[in-house]
C-alpha positions in Angstrom: 123.8 156.2 -14.2 121.6 159.0 -15.0 117.8 158.7 -14.8 115.9 160.5 -17.7 114.2 163.5 -16.4 115.8 163.5 -13.0 118.5 166.0 -12.4 121.7 164.6 -11.0 121.4 166.5 -7.9 117.8 165.4 -7.4 118.7 161.6 -7.8 121.3 161.8 -5.1 118.8 163.3 -2.8 116.3 160.5 -3.3 119.0 157.8 -2.8 120.2 159.3 0.4 116.6 159.7 1.7 115.9 156.0 1.0 119.1 154.9 2.7 118.2 156.9 5.8 114.7 155.4 5.8 116.2 151.8 5.6 118.5 152.6 8.5 115.6 153.8 10.6 113.5 150.6 9.9 116.3 148.2 10.9 116.7 149.9 14.3 113.0 149.5 15.4 113.0 145.7 16.1 116.0 145.9 18.4 114.5 148.6 20.5 111.2 146.7 20.9 113.1 143.6 22.2 115.0 145.8 24.6 111.7 147.4 25.9 110.1 143.9 26.4 113.1 142.4 28.3 113.8 145.4 30.6 111.1 144.9 33.3 112.2 141.2 34.0 115.6 142.5 35.2 115.0 145.8 36.7 112.0 145.6 39.0 111.0 149.2 38.3 107.6 150.7 39.1 106.4 150.0 35.6 107.3 146.3 35.7 105.0 143.6 34.5 102.6 141.7 36.9 104.3 138.5 35.7 107.5 139.6 37.4 105.8 139.6 40.9 104.5 143.2 40.8 100.8 143.9 41.1 99.2 146.4 38.7 98.7 149.8 40.2 95.6 149.9 42.4 95.3 146.1 42.7 96.0 144.6 46.2 98.3 141.5 46.3 96.6 138.5 47.9 98.5 136.0 50.1 97.6 132.3 49.9 95.6 131.0 52.9 97.8 129.2 55.6 97.6 125.3 55.5 95.7 123.7 58.3 97.9 121.7 60.8 96.5 118.8 62.8 98.1 117.5 66.0 96.3 114.2 65.6 94.3 114.7 68.8 90.6 114.0 69.5 89.8 117.7 69.1 90.4 117.5 65.4 88.2 114.4 65.0 85.3 116.2 66.8 85.3 113.8 69.8 84.2 115.4 73.1 86.8 115.1 75.8 86.5 115.1 79.6 89.3 116.0 82.1 89.9 113.3 84.7 92.1 113.0 87.8 93.3 109.4 88.0 94.6 108.5 91.5 96.6 105.3 92.1 99.0 104.3 94.8 99.5 107.9 96.0 100.2 109.0 92.3 97.9 111.5 90.5 97.5 111.7 86.7 95.7 114.4 84.8 94.1 112.7 81.8 91.9 113.9 78.9 89.7 111.1 77.7 86.9 110.7 75.2 83.5 110.9 76.9 82.1 108.2 74.6 84.8 105.7 75.5 84.0 102.7 77.7 85.3 101.7 81.1 87.3 98.9 79.5 89.1 101.5 77.2 89.8 103.7 80.3 91.4 100.7 81.9 93.7 100.4 78.9 94.6 104.1 79.3 95.3 103.5 83.0 97.5 100.6 82.0 99.6 102.8 79.7 100.0 105.3 82.6 100.7 103.0 85.5 101.8 99.7 84.1 98.9 98.1 86.1 97.3 95.4 83.9 93.5 95.9 83.3 92.7 92.5 84.9 94.4 93.6 88.1 92.7 97.0 88.3 89.7 97.9 90.4 88.5 101.3 89.1 86.2 103.3 91.2 83.8 106.1 90.2 80.7 106.3 92.4 81.2 102.6 92.9 82.9 100.0 90.7 83.3 101.4 87.2 81.3 99.3 84.7 83.6 98.2 81.8 80.8 98.0 79.2 79.3 101.5 79.7 80.7 104.8 78.4 81.9 107.6 80.6 78.9 109.7 79.3 76.5 107.0 80.4 77.8 106.9 83.9 77.7 110.7 84.0 81.5 111.4 84.3 82.1 115.2 84.3 85.2 117.4 84.0 87.5 117.2 87.1 86.0 113.8 88.1 88.3 111.7 90.4 88.9 108.1 89.3 90.3 105.9 92.1 92.4 102.9 91.0 93.2 100.0 93.3 95.6 97.2 92.4 99.2 96.0 92.4 101.5 95.4 89.5 103.1 92.0 88.8 106.4 93.3 90.1 104.8 94.5 93.3 103.2 91.1 93.9 106.5 89.4 93.2 108.3 91.8 95.6 105.9 90.9 98.4 105.9 87.2 97.8 109.6 86.7 97.4 110.5 87.6 101.0 107.7 85.3 102.2 109.1 82.4 100.2 112.6 83.2 101.4 111.3 83.3 105.0 109.6 80.0 104.6 112.8 78.5 103.2 114.7 79.9 106.2 112.2 78.3 108.6 112.5 74.9 106.9 116.3 75.2 106.9 116.2 76.1 110.6 113.9 73.1 111.3 116.4 70.8 109.5 119.1 72.1 111.7 117.2 71.2 114.9 118.4 68.1 116.7 116.2 65.0 116.4 113.4 64.7 118.9 115.0 61.7 120.6 118.0 63.9 121.6 115.9 66.6 123.2 116.0 66.7 126.9 112.3 66.3 127.5 112.3 63.0 125.6 115.8 61.9 126.6 114.8 61.3 130.2 112.2 58.7 129.1 114.3 57.0 126.4 117.3 56.8 128.7 115.2 54.2 130.7 115.8 51.9 127.8 113.5 49.6 125.9 110.7 48.2 128.0 111.0 44.5 128.7 107.4 43.8 127.5 107.5 45.9 124.4 105.9 44.4 121.3 108.3 43.0 118.7 109.1 45.2 115.7 109.5 44.3 112.0 111.6 46.8 110.1 110.8 47.5 106.4 107.3 46.2 106.7 103.9 47.9 107.0 101.2 46.0 108.8 97.6 46.6 109.6 96.7 47.4 113.2 96.5 44.3 115.3 93.2 43.1 116.8 94.7 43.4 120.3 95.8 46.7 122.0 99.4 48.0 121.3 101.1 47.6 124.7 104.5 47.7 126.4 105.1 51.4 125.6 105.9 54.4 127.8 104.2 57.8 128.0 105.9 61.1 128.7 106.0 60.6 132.5 107.7 57.2 132.0 104.6 55.2 132.9 103.3 52.2 130.9 100.7 53.0 128.3 98.6 51.0 125.8 96.7 52.0 122.7 93.4 50.4 121.8 91.7 51.3 118.5 87.9 51.0 118.7 87.2 51.2 115.0 83.5 50.4 115.4 83.2 53.5 117.7 85.7 55.6 115.8 87.6 56.1 119.1 91.2 55.8 120.3 91.6 54.6 123.9 94.8 55.6 125.7 95.1 53.5 128.8 97.5 53.8 131.7 97.6 52.2 135.1 95.5 55.0 136.6 92.8 55.6 133.9 91.8 55.2 130.3 91.1 58.2 128.0 88.5 57.6 125.3 89.2 60.0 122.4 87.1 60.4 119.3 89.3 60.0 116.2 88.0 63.4 114.9 89.2 65.2 118.0 92.8 64.3 117.2 94.3 67.2 115.1 97.5 65.5 114.0 99.9 62.5 114.5 103.6 62.9 114.3 106.4 60.3 114.7 110.2 59.9 114.5 112.5 56.9 114.6 114.4 56.5 117.8 118.1 57.0 117.2 119.9 53.7 117.5 116.6 51.8 117.6 115.1 52.7 114.2 112.7 49.8 114.3 110.8 51.7 117.0 109.3 55.2 116.9 108.3 57.9 119.3 104.8 59.2 118.4 102.6 62.1 119.5 98.8 62.6 119.2 97.8 66.3 119.0 94.8 66.7 121.2 94.6 70.5 121.1 95.6 73.5 119.0 99.3 73.8 120.1 102.3 71.5 120.6 101.7 71.6 124.4 98.7 69.3 123.8 100.8 66.5 122.3 100.4 63.2 124.0 103.7 61.3 123.6 104.1 57.6 123.3 107.5 55.9 123.1 108.7 52.6 121.6 105.9 52.1 119.0 106.8 49.2 116.6 107.7 50.7 113.2 105.4 48.3 111.2 102.3 49.9 112.8 103.3 53.6 112.5 101.7 54.2 109.1 98.5 52.3 110.0 98.1 54.3 113.2 98.5 57.6 111.3 96.1 56.7 108.5 93.5 55.3 110.9 93.4 58.2 113.3 93.5 60.8 110.5 90.8 59.0 108.6 92.6 58.1 105.4 91.2 54.6 105.5 89.5 52.2 107.9 90.2 48.6 108.6 86.6 47.3 108.9 
């Protein structure tokens, strides 16, 4: 349509100019968005600091490294001392707190050696006191700590052979032939029972008689009698030739064994010295008096 006062050619020019201006205005927002998004993807020199780039002239700062602890005493501020622990030809280099006690050091030694604290003897200028600290007893770097003691396994290893040896000895003794079969006793027993021997009572224990025990042989085959002088605490051993008066306390031991084939009689020995060579042997002792003789001589009870 025609506008009054505006030539046709002039109106066309105005419309075209307005259309061009509108086109220019619609283009601007898209260009701005493109300009804002570009640095996030390109990493150019003009990039934003938010994308990991520092502004020109500003130095980038790295975060400080995190502290790492190894859990040792150094981190807790405790003063350590270096020790040389020596036990059973073994040497251990140990760092230990200077303010720890001797008892705590024993626990450390236990962890190293397996030696229980109760079995340790720890030496540093004498026996280490358990209640004092290493600082108090003036332990310094490089100090030598001597440890004496045996583990439970060591003790068992030592004792086991001893026990086995003792068992072997007992077994060997059990294998020995009875005393009455040994040659030194056989020559006396082969003479047979003395005619005037005192009667025996098997299965009965009696007190010592008030009269001497007689009708027995000694090792040489001679007649012997035993007189128990309880009021004097003496045993008199009498033969045809002489009488030996022995204090009861001087007799070390009394041993006896039934005579094979005549179990109601025993052969008996009084130990007068430290060895078996000092045994005084008496044969054909009535069995009912054997226990009473042993108990009286060895002092288990008295009959007065």
